[in-house]
Structures are given as C-alpha cells and as structure tokens.
C-alpha positions as CSV (number, residue, x, y, z in Angstrom):
1,M,151.2,161.0,42.2
2,N,150.2,157.7,43.7
3,T,150.7,154.4,41.9
4,I,147.6,152.2,41.8
5,P,148.4,148.5,41.3
6,P,146.1,146.1,39.6
7,V,145.7,144.3,43.0
8,D,147.1,145.0,46.4
9,L,147.7,141.9,48.4
10,V,149.8,143.6,51.1
11,R,146.9,146.0,51.9
12,Q,144.6,143.0,52.4
13,Y,147.1,141.2,54.6
14,K,147.6,144.1,56.9
15,L,143.9,144.1,57.6
16,I,143.9,140.5,58.9
17,S,147.6,140.1,59.7
18,E,147.1,139.0,63.3
19,E,144.7,136.3,62.4
20,V,146.7,135.1,59.5
21,D,150.0,135.1,61.5
22,L,148.4,133.1,64.3
23,A,146.9,130.6,61.9
24,I,150.3,130.0,60.3
25,L,152.0,129.7,63.7
26,N,149.5,127.2,64.9
27,A,149.9,125.2,61.7
28,V,153.7,125.1,62.1
29,R,153.5,124.2,65.8
30,S,151.1,121.3,65.0
31,G,153.8,119.4,63.2
32,R,151.2,118.2,60.6
33,Y,152.2,119.9,57.4
34,I,150.3,117.7,54.9
35,G,146.7,116.8,55.5
36,G,145.2,116.6,59.0
37,D,142.4,118.4,60.7
38,T,143.2,121.9,59.3
39,V,142.8,120.7,55.7
40,S,139.7,118.6,56.4
41,D,138.1,121.5,58.4
42,F,138.7,123.9,55.5
43,E,137.2,121.4,53.1
44,Q,134.1,121.2,55.2
45,Q,133.8,125.0,55.6
46,F,134.3,125.6,51.9
47,S,131.7,122.9,50.9
48,Q,129.2,124.6,53.2
49,Y,130.1,128.0,51.7
50,V,129.6,126.8,48.1
51,G,126.4,124.9,49.1
52,V,127.5,121.3,48.3
53,P,128.1,118.3,50.6
54,Y,131.6,117.5,49.2
55,C,134.8,119.4,48.7
56,V,138.2,117.9,47.9
57,S,141.2,120.3,48.2
58,C,144.1,120.0,45.8
59,N,147.3,121.8,44.8
60,S,145.9,124.3,42.3
61,G,143.0,125.3,40.1
62,S,144.7,123.6,37.2
63,D,144.8,120.3,39.1
64,A,141.2,120.8,40.1
65,L,140.2,120.8,36.4
66,Y,142.4,117.8,35.6
67,L,141.0,115.8,38.5
68,A,137.4,116.6,37.5
69,L,138.0,115.4,33.9
70,R,139.7,112.3,35.2
71,A,136.7,111.5,37.5
72,F,134.5,111.3,34.4
73,N,137.1,109.0,32.6
74,I,137.5,111.6,29.9
75,G,140.4,110.8,27.7
76,L,141.7,109.9,24.2
77,G,139.0,110.3,21.5
78,D,136.8,112.5,23.7
79,E,136.0,116.2,23.1
80,V,135.4,118.9,25.7
81,V,133.8,122.2,24.8
82,T,135.1,125.4,26.4
83,S,136.1,129.0,25.8
84,P,139.1,130.2,23.8
85,F,139.2,133.4,25.9
86,T,140.6,132.2,29.2
87,F,143.8,131.2,30.9
88,I,145.4,128.2,29.2
89,A,144.9,125.9,32.3
90,T,141.3,125.4,31.2
91,A,142.2,123.8,27.8
92,E,145.5,122.4,29.1
93,S,143.7,120.2,31.6
94,I,141.6,118.7,28.7
95,S,144.8,118.0,26.7
96,M,146.5,116.4,29.7
97,T,143.8,113.7,29.7
98,G,144.3,113.0,26.0
99,A,141.0,114.6,25.1
100,T,140.6,117.4,22.6
101,P,139.5,120.9,23.5
102,V,136.8,122.3,21.3
103,F,136.3,126.1,21.4
104,V,133.2,128.2,21.2
105,D,133.2,132.0,20.7
106,I,132.4,134.4,23.5
107,D,129.7,136.9,24.1
108,R,131.0,140.5,23.8
109,T,129.1,141.8,26.8
110,T,130.0,139.1,29.3
111,F,133.2,137.7,27.9
112,N,131.8,134.2,28.7
113,L,130.8,131.4,26.3
114,N,128.1,132.4,23.9
115,I,125.4,129.9,24.8
116,D,123.6,130.4,21.5
117,L,126.6,128.9,19.7
118,L,127.2,126.0,22.0
119,E,125.1,123.3,20.4
120,K,126.8,123.8,17.0
121,A,130.1,122.6,18.7
122,I,128.6,119.4,20.1
123,T,129.4,116.2,18.3
124,P,129.0,112.4,19.1
125,R,132.5,112.6,20.7
126,T,131.6,115.4,23.1
127,K,131.7,114.3,26.7
128,A,131.7,117.5,28.7
129,I,131.4,121.3,28.7
130,I,133.7,123.6,30.8
131,P,132.0,127.0,31.2
132,V,134.4,129.6,32.5
133,H,132.9,132.2,34.9
134,L,135.4,134.8,33.6
135,F,136.4,137.9,35.6
136,G,133.8,137.0,38.3
137,Q,130.8,137.0,36.0
138,P,128.8,133.7,36.2
139,V,127.8,132.0,33.0
140,N,124.0,131.6,32.3
141,M,123.9,128.2,33.9
142,T,120.2,127.7,33.3
143,Q,120.6,127.7,29.6
144,L,123.9,125.8,29.7
145,M,122.6,123.0,32.0
146,D,119.5,122.6,29.7
147,I,121.7,122.0,26.7
148,A,124.0,119.7,28.7
149,Q,121.1,117.6,29.9
150,R,119.6,117.3,26.4
151,H,122.9,116.0,25.1
152,N,123.8,113.9,28.2
153,L,127.0,115.9,28.8
154,Y,128.9,116.5,32.0
155,V,129.4,120.1,33.2
156,I,132.6,121.1,34.9
157,E,132.4,124.7,36.2
158,D,135.7,126.7,36.0
159,C,135.2,128.9,39.0
160,A,138.8,130.1,39.3
161,Q,137.9,133.8,39.0
162,A,134.5,133.6,40.6
163,T,134.5,132.3,44.1
164,G,131.2,133.5,45.7
165,A,129.5,134.4,42.4
166,K,125.9,133.2,42.0
167,W,123.6,132.3,39.2
168,E,119.9,132.6,40.2
169,K,120.9,132.6,43.9
170,K,123.0,129.4,43.6
171,K,126.8,129.7,44.1
172,V,129.0,128.7,41.2
173,G,130.5,125.4,41.8
174,S,127.2,124.0,43.0
175,I,125.2,124.0,39.7
176,G,127.2,121.8,37.4
177,H,128.3,118.2,38.1
178,I,131.7,119.5,39.5
179,G,133.0,122.9,40.4
180,C,136.7,123.8,40.2
181,F,138.3,126.5,42.2
182,S,141.7,128.2,42.3
183,F,143.2,129.8,45.4
184,F,146.0,131.6,43.5
185,P,146.8,134.7,45.6
186,T,145.0,137.2,43.3
187,K,141.7,135.3,43.3
188,N,138.7,136.5,45.3
189,L,139.7,133.8,47.9
190,G,143.4,133.7,47.6
191,A,146.0,131.7,49.5
192,C,149.6,132.8,50.1
193,G,150.7,130.4,47.4
194,D,149.0,127.8,45.2
195,G,145.9,125.9,46.1
196,G,142.7,124.6,44.6
197,A,139.5,122.7,45.3
198,V,136.9,120.6,43.7
199,T,133.2,120.7,44.8
200,T,130.4,118.3,44.0
201,N,127.0,116.9,45.1
202,D,128.1,113.4,44.1
203,P,129.8,111.2,46.8
204,A,131.1,108.8,44.2
205,L,132.8,111.6,42.2
206,A,134.3,113.1,45.4
207,D,135.7,109.7,46.3
208,T,137.2,109.2,42.9
209,I,138.8,112.7,42.9
210,R,140.2,112.2,46.4
211,T,141.7,108.8,45.3
212,I,143.3,110.2,42.1
213,K,144.8,113.2,43.9
214,E,146.4,110.8,46.5
215,H,148.4,108.7,43.9
216,G,145.3,106.7,43.1
217,S,145.2,105.3,46.6
218,R,142.4,104.9,49.1
219,Q,144.6,103.0,51.5
220,R,148.3,103.8,51.9
221,Y,150.5,101.7,49.5
222,Y,147.5,100.2,47.8
223,H,146.8,101.8,44.5
224,D,143.6,101.4,42.5
225,L,144.1,104.1,39.8
226,V,146.9,105.9,38.1
227,G,146.9,109.1,40.1
228,I,148.9,112.2,40.9
229,N,150.2,114.0,44.0
230,S,147.9,117.0,44.4
231,R,147.5,118.2,48.0
232,L,146.7,121.5,49.6
233,D,149.4,122.3,52.2
234,T,148.2,122.7,55.8
235,I,149.6,126.2,56.1
236,Q,147.6,127.3,53.0
237,A,144.5,125.7,54.4
238,A,144.9,127.6,57.7
239,I,145.3,130.9,55.8
240,L,142.2,130.1,53.7
241,Q,140.1,129.4,56.7
242,V,140.8,132.9,57.9
243,K,140.2,134.5,54.6
244,L,137.0,132.6,54.0
245,R,135.4,134.4,56.9
246,Y,135.9,137.7,55.1
247,L,135.1,136.6,51.5
248,D,131.5,137.8,51.4
249,L,132.5,141.2,52.8
250,W,135.3,141.5,50.2
251,N,133.1,140.5,47.4
252,Q,130.6,143.1,48.5
253,Q,133.3,145.7,48.5
254,R,134.3,144.6,45.0
255,R,130.7,145.1,43.9
256,I,130.6,148.6,45.4
257,A,133.9,149.5,43.7
258,A,132.4,148.2,40.4
259,Q,129.4,150.5,40.8
260,R,131.7,153.4,41.5
261,Y,133.6,152.7,38.3
262,H,130.3,152.5,36.4
263,K,129.3,156.0,37.6
264,L,132.7,157.5,37.0
265,L,133.4,156.0,33.6
266,K,129.9,156.1,32.0
267,S,130.6,159.4,30.3
268,I,133.7,158.2,28.5
269,L,132.3,157.2,25.1
270,E,135.5,155.6,23.9
271,I,135.2,152.6,26.1
272,Q,132.5,149.9,26.7
273,L,131.9,149.1,30.4
274,P,131.4,145.6,31.7
275,Q,127.9,144.7,32.8
276,E,126.3,142.3,35.3
277,L,124.2,139.7,33.6
278,S,120.6,139.6,34.7
279,G,120.2,136.6,37.0
280,G,123.8,136.7,38.0
281,Y,125.8,137.9,41.0
282,H,129.1,139.2,39.7
283,V,132.0,139.2,42.1
284,W,134.4,141.3,40.0
285,N,137.7,139.6,40.2
286,Q,138.5,141.9,37.3
287,Y,136.9,145.1,36.1
288,T,137.5,144.8,32.4
289,I,136.6,147.5,29.8
290,L,136.7,147.4,26.0
291,V,138.7,150.2,24.5
292,K,136.9,151.1,21.3
293,K,139.0,154.1,20.2
294,K,141.6,153.8,17.5
295,K,144.7,155.9,16.9
296,E,146.8,156.3,13.9
297,K,150.5,155.5,14.0
298,T,150.1,153.1,16.9
299,E,150.1,149.3,16.5
300,N,147.2,149.0,18.9
301,F,145.5,151.8,20.7
302,R,144.7,149.6,23.8
303,N,148.4,148.9,24.2
304,Y,149.2,152.6,23.8
305,L,146.6,153.5,26.4
306,Q,148.0,151.0,28.9
307,K,151.4,152.6,28.6
308,E,150.0,156.1,28.9
309,L,148.0,155.1,32.0
310,Q,151.1,153.7,33.6
311,K,152.8,157.1,33.2
312,Q,150.0,158.5,35.3
313,G,150.4,155.8,38.0
314,V,147.6,153.5,36.9
315,I,148.7,149.9,36.4
316,S,146.3,147.9,34.3
317,M,146.4,144.4,32.9
318,I,145.6,142.7,29.6
319,Y,143.8,139.4,29.8
320,Y,144.3,137.6,27.4
321,P,146.5,138.9,24.5
322,I,146.5,135.6,22.5
323,P,143.4,133.4,22.5
324,L,143.8,129.7,23.1
325,H,142.9,128.6,19.5
326,L,145.8,130.8,18.1
327,Q,148.4,129.6,20.7
328,N,151.3,127.7,19.1
329,V,150.5,124.7,21.3
330,Y,147.1,124.3,19.7
331,Q,147.9,124.9,16.0
332,S,147.3,121.1,15.4
333,L,143.6,121.6,16.2
334,G,143.3,123.5,12.8
335,Y,141.7,126.7,14.0
336,K,142.5,129.7,11.8
337,V,142.4,133.5,12.3
338,G,138.8,134.4,12.0
339,A,137.4,131.3,13.6
340,F,136.1,133.2,16.6
341,P,135.7,136.9,15.6
342,V,134.3,138.2,18.9
343,T,137.2,136.7,20.8
344,E,139.7,137.9,18.2
345,N,138.4,141.5,18.4
346,A,138.4,141.4,22.2
347,I,142.0,140.5,22.5
348,Y,142.9,143.9,21.1
349,E,140.4,145.9,23.2
350,V,140.2,144.4,26.7
351,L,141.9,146.3,29.5
352,S,141.5,145.4,33.2
353,L,141.6,148.3,35.5
354,P,142.8,148.2,39.2
355,M,140.3,146.2,41.2
356,F,140.5,144.9,44.7
357,P,138.3,145.1,47.8
358,D,140.1,148.0,49.4
359,I,140.5,150.3,46.4
360,S,139.5,153.7,47.5
361,F,137.1,156.2,45.8
362,K,140.1,158.6,45.5
363,E,142.1,155.9,43.7
364,Q,139.2,155.2,41.3
365,Q,138.9,158.9,40.6
366,Q,142.6,158.9,39.7
367,V,141.9,156.1,37.3
368,Y,139.0,158.0,35.8
369,Y,140.9,161.2,35.3
370,A,143.9,159.3,33.8
371,L,141.6,157.5,31.4
372,K,139.7,160.6,30.4
373,E,142.9,162.5,29.7
374,C,144.5,159.7,27.7
375,L,141.3,159.1,25.6
376,T,140.4,162.7,24.8
377,T,143.9,164.1,23.9
C-alpha cells in the first residue's frame, strides 16, 4: 500500500532539480546574498505575471500583510474586516498595527467571506477589508470592490493560497489596492524557505512598502519611518524565478486533478465536494471536502475519518480546527460561540485531501476507495 502525502515537494523538486540547483549555485557564486539583480529581476517577473506594474518582495506572506496595512497608516482605533476561517497571520497582521480585526462569516460553498454579510460589519472605524482567497478559490471581487468603493475602504487581497487564481480574467493581487502573497513551500508558487511579496498598481504605495521593509529607509542610514527588516533572500528569489516559469502548468495540473476528484467522489453522498465559483479561476491549493456523516461513539466523525484514511495510506489535513474568533488570543474581542455558525460548523467537517500538481490518477483512485470504504462501513 502506497502512502499518499498531502503534498509532495520532493517529487516537484526532482522534476526541475537541474534548473533549481544551477540557480542556487549561481546565487551563491555571485556573493550577493541580500538584494541585488536576482531579487529585482524576480520582482519584475512576478509583477508582470500578476499584471501590475509594482512588486515588492519581502520575508513572508505575514510580513506582506503587515506592510500593506502599514502603507495605509492603519493603526490604533481602526478596524479591518476579514474572515475568521483562515490562518492566523491574516488577523495577526491587523493586530500588529494596533488595529482591530472584525470578522464576517463565510459562505459554506466557497469557504470565503460571505459578501452578503459584509456591509453589516462596516462601521465608521472601518478602514479596510482583507478578503482571503482561501484554498485557491478567488473571492467574488466584483461585489467586494463595489462595497469597498461605496464605503471608501481599502482592499488588501490575501493571495497566500491562490497565486495564479483569477476573478473575471484578472489575476488575484491585481484587483484590490494591494495584493499579498506567500511563498511558503507548500503554496502554489513555493520557495525552499520563507518568502513573500506585495503587488500594487500604485507607485506611492510601492515606495512606502519598500521603505518600511528596509527599516524605514530610502537612503542607507537615513530613516523616514519606523520600519522592519523584511527581505527576500537572493537564493529564494533565484529558486522562485525557476518555479515561476512552471506555475501556470502546475496550476493547470491542479485543476485537472480537481476534476478527477470531482468525477471519482461525486457518488459518495456523505461528503460535499468543493466547487469553482462562476467567474473565478480556482487554482486548488487545497481540495477540501465537507464530511457530513455523523457516527455514534466518536467525538467527531471527521477526525475519526482522518485517522481511518491514514490507516489506508491517505494523509489528509484539517484547515482550520479552531476559528480565529474563538482563539485564546482574540477572546478580548468579545466573540462568543455561535457568532459565526457557518464557520463553526465547517471546522468540524472540513478535510483537505492530498493535492499537488503531480498527484497521479492511481493515487486519486486510492483516495476514493479509501474514502468509500471508511464512509460506507
């Protein structure tokens, strides 16, 4: 019995190992390990890929969000609306500026912000919205931008899991005022370490972000702002340049794998399959099902199912077991159990199946047979 991991980074590396190894060697030989042409070249290539004139690389996706908020002078007394069903970095970046995260429940079909509930969360203190393109599924940016414009709010796209995704033929990261990307190894465009980037159409915002990430300095030893040290290493930039050339192919392979899952799993009535939103181009960073079946004498059937699948060599993941509004760190915000019922139901039902560009049909069949056996016995 083969073991199928949730993601296989070694398999991906082997396909492009010669190019990656050469890129790393050239970066090491250059003697320029921070900044330089390799980093600026990647920034230019990535901005062209996203479809914007400006890209500022940084240390991580978390830093990208923080830098974006800082560029808008968001801070103490301000509110930023986002999803409670995402990795904590989204809300954490808001808190780090001194602002307050305000959560809105998700849509059960897309796992993204429920746009119909968005305006109810906007107050005179609201300064921005951070839509999260979760699992590779783009948010309905047409509706969201309309709301943001009517309320004069900034829009910062959290594109960490959705590099290459599109809404109405525009790539995420080019629609809002700022796009924030993560190059964590498991992302669609992943480095061999941490990395991130900010994209924008606004030259003033790009300049401010670049200044903040360089200790608030435009000229060495002269500091105009309180900044941070957030730089993309040259070696990571070199690796990302190689991988960027393959990104569209890999995303297409993910889409093909998602379609295979759809066909294999559609007969299993105990689960709800993820769907691609009309108008969107999903890049399937995760293939996340909802497990609807319950079972007596188990604390949570989804957790039971995950363990049973592992016995059959299928390693799945749970994103996210505790929503942000119920995390200990955010108890001071005053949210109670029941505040966001769709999110609070989803945390007990979501299960992300193995998904990566090179997953084979045979492996997906193994996932199907394992799921069917576990769910019908």
